[in-house]
MARVO-220645 format. One line per 5 residues: number of its first residue (from 1); their letters; for each residue z, y, x of N, C-alpha, C. Coordinates in nm, 2 decimals. Example, Ala and Ser with C-alpha at 12.3 -4.5 7.8 and 13.67 -1.06 7.14 Angstrom:
<lumkols>
1) AS) 0.78,-0.57,1.32,0.78,-0.45,1.23,0.78,-0.33,1.32; 0.71,-0.22,1.28,0.71,-0.11,1.37,0.79,0.00,1.29 $
</lumkols>
This chain:
<lumkols>
1) MAKGI) 1.79,7.36,14.13,1.90,7.34,14.02,2.04,7.38,14.10; 2.06,7.31,14.22,2.20,7.33,14.26,2.21,7.50,14.30; 2.12,7.56,14.34,2.14,7.70,14.38,2.17,7.78,14.24; 2.11,7.73,14.14,2.14,7.80,14.01,2.27,7.77,13.95; 2.32,7.64,13.98,2.46,7.63,13.95,2.57,7.71,14.00 $
6) IDELL) 2.52,7.70,14.15,2.62,7.80,14.24,2.60,7.93,14.21; 2.51,8.00,14.17,2.48,8.14,14.12,2.57,8.16,14.02; 2.57,8.07,13.91,2.65,8.11,13.79,2.79,8.08,13.83; 2.85,8.00,13.90,2.98,7.99,13.96,3.04,8.13,14.00; 2.96,8.16,14.11,2.99,8.28,14.16,2.97,8.41,14.09 $
11) GGIFD) 2.88,8.41,13.99,2.86,8.53,13.90,2.98,8.53,13.82; 3.08,8.43,13.79,3.17,8.43,13.69,3.32,8.46,13.79; 3.30,8.45,13.91,3.42,8.48,13.97,3.41,8.63,14.05; 3.31,8.67,14.08,3.28,8.79,14.16,3.22,8.90,14.06; 3.22,9.03,14.10,3.18,9.15,14.04,3.02,9.17,14.06 $
16) DSWTG) 2.96,9.23,13.99,2.81,9.24,14.00,2.77,9.30,14.14; 2.86,9.39,14.20,2.82,9.43,14.34,2.80,9.31,14.43; 2.94,9.21,14.43,2.94,9.12,14.52,2.82,9.03,14.50; 2.78,8.98,14.37,2.67,8.90,14.35,2.54,8.96,14.37; 2.53,9.08,14.37,2.39,9.15,14.43,2.40,9.12,14.55 $
21) KYGEF) 2.50,9.17,14.65,2.47,9.12,14.79,2.47,8.99,14.84; 2.50,8.89,14.76,2.51,8.77,14.78,2.36,8.72,14.76; 2.31,8.77,14.66,2.17,8.75,14.62,2.07,8.79,14.73; 2.10,8.90,14.80,2.03,8.97,14.91,2.04,8.89,15.02; 2.17,8.82,15.05,2.18,8.73,15.17,2.10,8.59,15.14 $
26) LLKSE) 2.09,8.55,15.02,2.01,8.43,15.01,1.89,8.47,15.02; 1.82,8.56,14.95,1.68,8.59,14.99,1.63,8.61,15.13; 1.72,8.66,15.22,1.73,8.68,15.37,1.69,8.55,15.42; 1.79,8.46,15.38,1.80,8.32,15.42,1.67,8.25,15.39; 1.61,8.28,15.26,1.47,8.20,15.25,1.36,8.26,15.33 $
31) LDMGR) 1.36,8.39,15.36,1.28,8.45,15.45,1.29,8.39,15.60; 1.42,8.36,15.63,1.45,8.31,15.78,1.38,8.17,15.78; 1.40,8.10,15.67,1.33,7.96,15.67,1.16,7.98,15.70; 1.12,8.07,15.60,1.00,8.09,15.63,0.94,8.13,15.78; 1.03,8.20,15.85,0.99,8.22,15.98,0.96,8.11,16.06 $
36) LTGKK) 1.04,8.01,16.02,1.05,7.89,16.12,0.90,7.81,16.11; 0.83,7.84,15.98,0.68,7.78,15.97,0.59,7.87,16.02; 0.61,7.98,16.10,0.51,8.07,16.18,0.49,8.20,16.10; 0.56,8.21,16.00,0.55,8.35,15.93,0.63,8.45,16.01; 0.59,8.50,16.14,0.67,8.60,16.21,0.69,8.72,16.16 $
41) GRILR) 0.79,8.80,16.18,0.83,8.93,16.14,0.97,8.96,16.16; 0.99,9.09,16.11,1.14,9.11,16.15,1.20,9.17,16.01; 1.34,9.13,15.98,1.39,9.13,15.85,1.51,9.24,15.87; 1.51,9.34,15.76,1.60,9.46,15.75,1.66,9.42,15.59; 1.80,9.46,15.59,1.87,9.46,15.46,1.93,9.59,15.44 $
46) NVYVP) 1.92,9.64,15.30,2.00,9.78,15.28,1.95,9.89,15.35; 1.82,9.91,15.34,1.75,10.02,15.41,1.74,10.15,15.32; 1.82,10.24,15.35,1.84,10.37,15.29,1.74,10.49,15.36; 1.62,10.46,15.27,1.51,10.55,15.32,1.54,10.69,15.26; 1.53,10.79,15.34,1.55,10.94,15.32,1.44,10.99,15.21 $
51) KDDGS) 1.47,11.05,15.11,1.38,11.13,15.01,1.38,11.27,15.04; 1.28,11.34,14.99,1.26,11.49,15.01,1.37,11.57,14.97; 1.45,11.54,14.88,1.57,11.62,14.83,1.70,11.59,14.90; 1.68,11.51,15.00,1.81,11.47,15.08,1.88,11.34,15.04; 1.84,11.31,14.93,1.91,11.19,14.88,1.83,11.07,14.93 $
56) TSEID) 1.87,10.94,14.90,1.81,10.80,14.94,1.76,10.72,14.85; 1.66,10.63,14.89,1.61,10.51,14.81,1.64,10.38,14.90; 1.73,10.30,14.82,1.78,10.18,14.88,1.68,10.06,14.87; 1.64,10.03,14.98,1.55,9.88,14.99,1.64,9.75,14.98; 1.63,9.68,14.92,1.75,9.55,14.92,1.71,9.47,15.05 $
61) VLFIT) 1.58,9.43,15.06,1.54,9.35,15.17,1.39,9.38,15.23; 1.38,9.42,15.34,1.22,9.48,15.40,1.18,9.36,15.52; 1.07,9.32,15.47,1.00,9.21,15.59,0.91,9.28,15.65; 0.91,9.32,15.78,0.80,9.38,15.87,0.72,9.28,15.92; 0.60,9.28,15.87,0.52,9.17,15.93,0.38,9.22,15.97 $
66) QKGLI) 0.30,9.13,16.05,0.16,9.16,16.08,0.09,9.17,15.97; 0.11,9.15,15.86,0.04,9.17,15.73,0.07,9.30,15.67; 0.19,9.35,15.71,0.23,9.48,15.65,0.39,9.47,15.61; 0.40,9.56,15.51,0.56,9.58,15.47,0.57,9.51,15.34; 0.65,9.41,15.36,0.71,9.32,15.21,0.82,9.37,15.17 $
71) VFESK) 0.83,9.45,15.06,0.96,9.51,15.02,0.99,9.44,14.91; 1.13,9.38,14.91,1.19,9.31,14.82,1.30,9.38,14.72; 1.29,9.36,14.60,1.38,9.42,14.51,1.46,9.29,14.43; 1.61,9.26,14.47,1.67,9.14,14.44,1.75,9.17,14.31; 1.73,9.08,14.22,1.82,9.09,14.08,1.87,8.98,14.05 $
76) NYSGW) 2.00,8.99,13.98,2.08,8.86,13.99,2.11,8.87,13.83; 2.03,8.90,13.74,2.07,8.88,13.59,2.05,8.73,13.55; 2.12,8.71,13.44,2.12,8.58,13.36,2.04,8.60,13.23; 2.01,8.48,13.17,1.95,8.48,13.05,1.79,8.48,13.06; 1.73,8.50,12.96,1.58,8.50,12.95,1.53,8.64,12.97 $
81) IFGRE) 1.43,8.65,13.07,1.38,8.79,13.10,1.26,8.82,13.05; 1.24,8.94,12.99,1.13,8.98,12.93,1.08,9.13,12.98; 0.95,9.14,13.03,0.91,9.26,13.07,0.76,9.28,13.11; 0.71,9.40,13.10,0.56,9.42,13.12,0.58,9.53,13.24; 0.49,9.54,13.34,0.47,9.64,13.45,0.47,9.77,13.39 $
86) ADSYW) 0.42,9.78,13.28,0.39,9.94,13.20,0.53,10.00,13.15; 0.62,9.88,13.11,0.75,9.93,13.04,0.84,10.01,13.12; 0.91,10.09,13.05,1.01,10.16,13.13,1.12,10.07,13.16; 1.17,9.98,13.05,1.27,9.90,13.07,1.25,9.77,13.03; 1.31,9.67,13.08,1.30,9.52,13.06,1.41,9.47,13.00 $
91) TASLP) 1.42,9.36,12.93,1.51,9.28,12.86,1.58,9.16,12.90; 1.70,9.14,12.92,1.77,9.00,12.95,1.83,8.98,12.82; 1.79,8.87,12.78,1.84,8.79,12.65,1.93,8.68,12.66; 2.05,8.70,12.63,2.17,8.61,12.68,2.17,8.47,12.57; 2.22,8.36,12.61,2.24,8.26,12.50,2.31,8.28,12.38 $
96) NKEKH) 2.41,8.39,12.38,2.49,8.42,12.28,2.40,8.53,12.20; 2.29,8.54,12.23,2.18,8.62,12.16,2.22,8.78,12.20; 2.31,8.81,12.25,2.33,8.96,12.30,2.21,9.00,12.41; 2.16,9.12,12.40,2.05,9.15,12.49,2.07,9.26,12.54; 2.04,9.28,12.68,2.07,9.40,12.78,1.93,9.44,12.83 $
101) RFYNP) 1.91,9.60,12.83,1.82,9.66,12.88,1.85,9.69,13.02; 1.74,9.68,13.12,1.76,9.73,13.26,1.63,9.80,13.30; 1.64,9.90,13.40,1.55,9.97,13.45,1.42,9.87,13.50; 1.29,9.89,13.47,1.19,9.82,13.51,1.20,9.80,13.65; 1.22,9.67,13.73,1.25,9.68,13.87,1.10,9.69,13.95 $
106) ILQNK) 0.98,9.67,13.87,0.87,9.70,13.93,0.86,9.87,13.98; 0.89,9.93,13.87,0.89,10.09,13.88,0.99,10.12,13.99; 1.10,10.06,13.99,1.20,10.09,14.08,1.17,10.06,14.24; 1.10,9.97,14.24,1.05,9.91,14.38,0.93,10.02,14.42; 0.84,10.05,14.32,0.76,10.14,14.34,0.80,10.27,14.41 $
111) SHIKW) 0.90,10.31,14.35,0.97,10.45,14.42,1.03,10.41,14.55; 1.09,10.29,14.59,1.14,10.26,14.72,1.00,10.27,14.82; 0.90,10.22,14.78,0.77,10.20,14.85,0.72,10.35,14.88; 0.72,10.43,14.77,0.68,10.56,14.79,0.75,10.62,14.93; 0.88,10.62,14.90,0.95,10.70,15.01,0.94,10.63,15.16 $
116) LVKST) 0.93,10.49,15.15,0.91,10.41,15.27,0.79,10.45,15.36; 0.69,10.46,15.26,0.55,10.48,15.32,0.54,10.65,15.40; 0.63,10.74,15.36,0.63,10.86,15.40,0.70,10.86,15.53; 0.79,10.77,15.56,0.86,10.74,15.69,0.77,10.65,15.78; 0.68,10.57,15.74,0.61,10.46,15.81,0.47,10.50,15.83 $
121) GDIPT) 0.41,10.58,15.75,0.26,10.61,15.75,0.19,10.50,15.64; 0.06,10.50,15.67,-0.03,10.42,15.59,-0.03,10.27,15.64; 0.05,10.21,15.59,0.07,10.06,15.63,0.04,9.99,15.48; 0.00,9.87,15.48,-0.03,9.79,15.36,0.10,9.75,15.31; 0.15,9.77,15.18,0.27,9.72,15.13,0.27,9.61,15.01 $
126) FSVIV) 0.36,9.54,15.00,0.36,9.43,14.90,0.50,9.44,14.83; 0.49,9.44,14.72,0.62,9.46,14.62,0.64,9.31,14.55; 0.79,9.26,14.60,0.80,9.15,14.53,0.96,9.15,14.46; 0.95,9.14,14.33,1.08,9.14,14.26,1.12,9.00,14.24; 1.23,8.97,14.30,1.29,8.84,14.31,1.43,8.82,14.23 $
131) FSERC) 1.42,8.75,14.12,1.52,8.71,14.04,1.60,8.57,14.09; 1.72,8.56,14.05,1.79,8.44,14.12,1.76,8.32,13.99; 1.81,8.21,14.04,1.79,8.08,13.95,1.89,8.10,13.83; 1.97,8.20,13.82,2.06,8.21,13.71,1.97,8.25,13.58; 1.85,8.30,13.58,1.78,8.34,13.47,1.65,8.25,13.46 $
136) ELKKI) 1.57,8.29,13.35,1.45,8.23,13.34,1.34,8.34,13.30; 1.23,8.35,13.36,1.14,8.45,13.35,1.04,8.41,13.24; 1.08,8.45,13.10,1.01,8.41,13.00,0.86,8.47,12.97; 0.85,8.59,12.97,0.74,8.67,12.95,0.73,8.78,13.04; 0.67,8.78,13.15,0.64,8.87,13.25,0.51,8.92,13.25 $
141) ETTSK) 0.45,9.02,13.24,0.31,9.08,13.24,0.30,9.18,13.38; 0.21,9.14,13.47,0.19,9.25,13.57,0.02,9.26,13.59; 0.00,9.37,13.62,-0.17,9.38,13.62,-0.21,9.45,13.76; -0.12,9.50,13.84,-0.16,9.56,13.95,-0.16,9.45,14.06; -0.24,9.48,14.18,-0.27,9.40,14.29,-0.13,9.41,14.38 $
146) NIWVI) -0.10,9.30,14.45,0.02,9.32,14.55,0.15,9.34,14.47; 0.17,9.29,14.36,0.31,9.28,14.30,0.33,9.15,14.25; 0.46,9.09,14.26,0.49,8.98,14.22,0.63,8.99,14.17; 0.65,8.89,14.05,0.79,8.89,14.00,0.82,8.75,13.99; 0.91,8.70,14.05,0.94,8.55,14.08,1.08,8.53,14.09 $
151) QREST) 1.12,8.39,14.10,1.26,8.33,14.11,1.28,8.33,14.27; 1.38,8.32,14.31,1.43,8.33,14.46,1.35,8.20,14.53; 1.34,8.08,14.45,1.28,7.99,14.52,1.15,7.97,14.56; 1.06,8.08,14.51,0.92,8.09,14.52,0.89,8.19,14.63; 0.99,8.24,14.69,0.98,8.37,14.79,0.88,8.34,14.91 $
156) NHVVR) 0.88,8.20,14.95,0.80,8.18,15.06,0.65,8.13,15.03; 0.65,8.09,14.90,0.52,8.07,14.84,0.42,8.21,14.84; 0.51,8.31,14.77,0.45,8.44,14.77,0.40,8.49,14.93; 0.50,8.47,15.03,0.48,8.51,15.16,0.37,8.43,15.21; 0.33,8.31,15.18,0.22,8.23,15.21,0.08,8.28,15.16 $
161) QIWKE) 0.12,8.33,15.03,0.00,8.38,14.97,-0.05,8.51,15.04; 0.05,8.60,15.07,0.02,8.72,15.14,-0.05,8.70,15.29; -0.01,8.60,15.37,-0.07,8.56,15.46,-0.21,8.51,15.45; -0.23,8.43,15.35,-0.37,8.36,15.34,-0.47,8.48,15.30; -0.42,8.58,15.21,-0.51,8.67,15.16,-0.55,8.81,15.21 $
166) NEDCL) -0.48,8.82,15.33,-0.47,8.96,15.40,-0.49,8.94,15.56; -0.55,9.03,15.62,-0.58,9.04,15.76,-0.46,9.09,15.81; -0.45,9.07,15.95,-0.35,9.13,16.03,-0.37,9.28,16.05; -0.27,9.36,16.04,-0.29,9.50,16.05,-0.19,9.56,16.17; -0.08,9.47,16.20,0.01,9.52,16.29,0.02,9.43,16.40 $
171) SEKQI) 0.05,9.46,16.53,0.07,9.38,16.65,0.22,9.35,16.66; 0.29,9.25,16.74,0.40,9.22,16.74,0.47,9.36,16.80; 0.40,9.43,16.89,0.49,9.55,16.93,0.49,9.63,16.85; 0.39,9.66,16.75,0.42,9.77,16.64,0.51,9.72,16.55; 0.53,9.59,16.52,0.64,9.54,16.46,0.77,9.58,16.49 $
176) DELYE) 0.78,9.56,16.62,0.91,9.57,16.70,0.95,9.74,16.69; 0.84,9.82,16.71,0.86,9.95,16.71,0.92,9.99,16.56; 0.84,9.95,16.48,0.90,9.98,16.32,1.02,9.95,16.29; 1.05,9.81,16.35,1.19,9.76,16.31,1.29,9.87,16.37; 1.28,9.89,16.50,1.36,9.98,16.56,1.39,10.12,16.50 $
181) KLKDF) 1.28,10.18,16.45,1.26,10.29,16.36,1.35,10.28,16.24; 1.32,10.19,16.16,1.39,10.15,16.04,1.50,10.12,16.05; 1.57,10.05,16.15,1.68,10.00,16.16,1.79,10.10,16.15; 1.75,10.23,16.19,1.84,10.35,16.20,1.88,10.38,16.05; 1.78,10.36,15.94,1.81,10.36,15.81,1.91,10.28,15.75 $
186) TKVSN) 1.95,10.17,15.82,2.05,10.09,15.78,2.19,10.11,15.82; 2.21,10.20,15.92,2.34,10.26,15.98,2.36,10.39,15.92; 2.40,10.40,15.79,2.44,10.51,15.73,2.56,10.50,15.71; 2.65,10.63,15.69,2.78,10.63,15.67,2.84,10.58,15.53; 2.96,10.56,15.51,3.00,10.52,15.38,2.99,10.65,15.29 $
191) EVKEE) 2.99,10.76,15.34,2.96,10.87,15.25,2.81,10.89,15.21; 2.73,10.84,15.28,2.59,10.83,15.23,2.56,10.74,15.13; 2.64,10.61,15.15,2.63,10.51,15.04,2.69,10.57,14.92; 2.80,10.63,14.93,2.87,10.68,14.81,2.78,10.78,14.71; 2.71,10.86,14.80,2.64,10.95,14.72,2.53,10.90,14.68 $
196) HIQAI) 2.47,10.79,14.72,2.36,10.70,14.68,2.40,10.62,14.54; 2.54,10.58,14.54,2.57,10.52,14.41,2.60,10.64,14.30; 2.65,10.76,14.36,2.69,10.86,14.25,2.57,10.91,14.18; 2.47,10.93,14.28,2.31,10.97,14.22,2.28,10.88,14.11; 2.27,10.75,14.14,2.24,10.67,14.04,2.31,10.68,13.91 $
201) QEKQK) 2.44,10.67,13.93,2.51,10.69,13.81,2.51,10.80,13.73; 2.46,10.92,13.81,2.44,11.06,13.74,2.33,11.04,13.66; 2.22,10.96,13.71,2.09,10.95,13.65,2.12,10.86,13.51; 2.20,10.77,13.53,2.22,10.68,13.41,2.28,10.75,13.31; 2.38,10.86,13.34,2.46,10.94,13.24,2.35,11.04,13.17 $
206) ENPIC) 2.27,11.09,13.27,2.16,11.18,13.20,2.06,11.12,13.10; 2.04,10.97,13.13,1.94,10.91,13.04,2.00,10.78,13.00; 2.12,10.79,12.92,2.18,10.66,12.86,2.10,10.58,12.79; 2.08,10.45,12.79,2.00,10.38,12.72,2.07,10.29,12.62; 2.04,10.24,12.52,2.11,10.14,12.43,2.09,9.99,12.49 $
211) PQCGG) 2.21,9.93,12.53,2.19,9.79,12.59,2.12,9.68,12.49; 2.13,9.71,12.36,2.07,9.61,12.25,1.93,9.66,12.23; 1.88,9.77,12.21,1.75,9.76,12.16,1.65,9.84,12.26; 1.72,9.91,12.38,1.64,9.99,12.46,1.62,10.12,12.40; 1.68,10.16,12.29,1.66,10.32,12.24,1.73,10.40,12.32 $
216) KLVLR) 1.73,10.52,12.32,1.81,10.65,12.37,1.95,10.65,12.30; 2.05,10.67,12.37,2.18,10.69,12.35,2.20,10.85,12.32; 2.25,10.88,12.18,2.25,11.03,12.15,2.39,11.05,12.13; 2.44,11.18,12.19,2.57,11.21,12.16,2.61,11.27,12.03; 2.69,11.20,11.96,2.73,11.25,11.83,2.87,11.28,11.80 $
221) TARQG) 2.90,11.33,11.69,3.04,11.35,11.67,3.07,11.29,11.52; 3.18,11.21,11.52,3.21,11.16,11.41,3.25,11.26,11.30; 3.22,11.23,11.16,3.25,11.35,11.07,3.35,11.31,10.96; 3.38,11.18,10.96,3.48,11.12,10.87,3.56,11.00,10.93; 3.68,10.97,10.86,3.75,10.84,10.91,3.85,10.89,11.02 $
226) PNAGN) 3.92,10.81,11.07,4.05,10.82,11.16,3.98,10.89,11.29; 3.85,10.88,11.32,3.80,10.93,11.45,3.73,11.07,11.41; 3.76,11.13,11.30,3.68,11.24,11.27,3.68,11.35,11.39; 3.59,11.42,11.43,3.59,11.52,11.53,3.57,11.46,11.68; 3.58,11.34,11.68,3.58,11.27,11.82,3.42,11.24,11.84 $
231) QFYGC) 3.39,11.27,11.98,3.25,11.25,12.01,3.21,11.09,12.07; 3.09,11.04,12.05,3.06,10.91,12.07,2.91,10.92,12.11; 2.86,10.80,12.16,2.72,10.78,12.19,2.67,10.69,12.09; 2.59,10.71,12.01,2.51,10.64,11.91,2.38,10.61,11.93; 2.31,10.49,11.89,2.15,10.46,11.93,2.07,10.55,11.84 $
236) SNYPK) 1.96,10.61,11.93,1.87,10.69,11.84,1.81,10.62,11.72; 1.80,10.48,11.74,1.74,10.40,11.63,1.82,10.37,11.53; 1.93,10.43,11.50,2.01,10.41,11.38,1.93,10.45,11.25; 1.94,10.36,11.16,2.04,10.27,11.11,1.98,10.11,11.15; 1.86,10.11,11.20,1.81,9.97,11.25,1.91,9.92,11.36 $
241) CRYMK) 1.95,9.99,11.45,2.04,9.96,11.55,2.18,10.03,11.53; 2.28,9.96,11.53,2.42,10.04,11.51,2.50,10.04,11.64; 2.44,10.03,11.74,2.52,10.02,11.87,2.60,10.15,11.88; 2.71,10.16,11.91,2.79,10.28,11.95,2.88,10.26,12.09; 2.92,10.37,12.16,2.99,10.37,12.27,3.07,10.49,12.29 $
246) NK) 3.18,10.50,12.33,3.29,10.60,12.35,3.23,10.68,12.44; 3.26,10.82,12.43,3.21,10.91,12.54,3.31,10.88,12.67 $
</lumkols>
């Protein structure tokens, strides 16, 4: 409960970028506590894994263990969270009945893992989507093995489950070698980080999504009224959804 209150206070003071990094820090702290109980491994944050086209895929937190690679995607949304593994977008429903759509974090992490495996080879991977205590997971459906969607306080419960259900596949020496190799992917220049952010922003521009209903935003031109001739983005589900945004 205390963590949730702190998250809410900080979320109201700082911007999304700061609260995102803060969430990753708290996630790493949870894993550090788990390591004290014998869950050995090496932790890396903000791993910029190279892609074939020269761009990067950023992993929030990576736990390199004797069981394999546990890839964490950290989310700091508020409200009620709804989503299925097969959906392209999930929904965050706020107390004021406002709804926001965001890209399915399972698919997002799947892409991270795809590029990670190209750099590490055939090593077992585990995908863990971690939401903060600021939200409530109302209806989340997953069907694939080795995928979890949890709140941060359940992090070490999932790690214990992974330890219980999987055989060792990496020695301590191999863990250290992988850590040293992947650590280089955290030492990227500000230019690489900016290019990564720009790539995400460009992708969002190419495929704008209505934050209210999840429909596509279509570029339209006002035909009448004081804004006649001006372009704007309107929801493709109009008239059922009347969301509009200036170009």
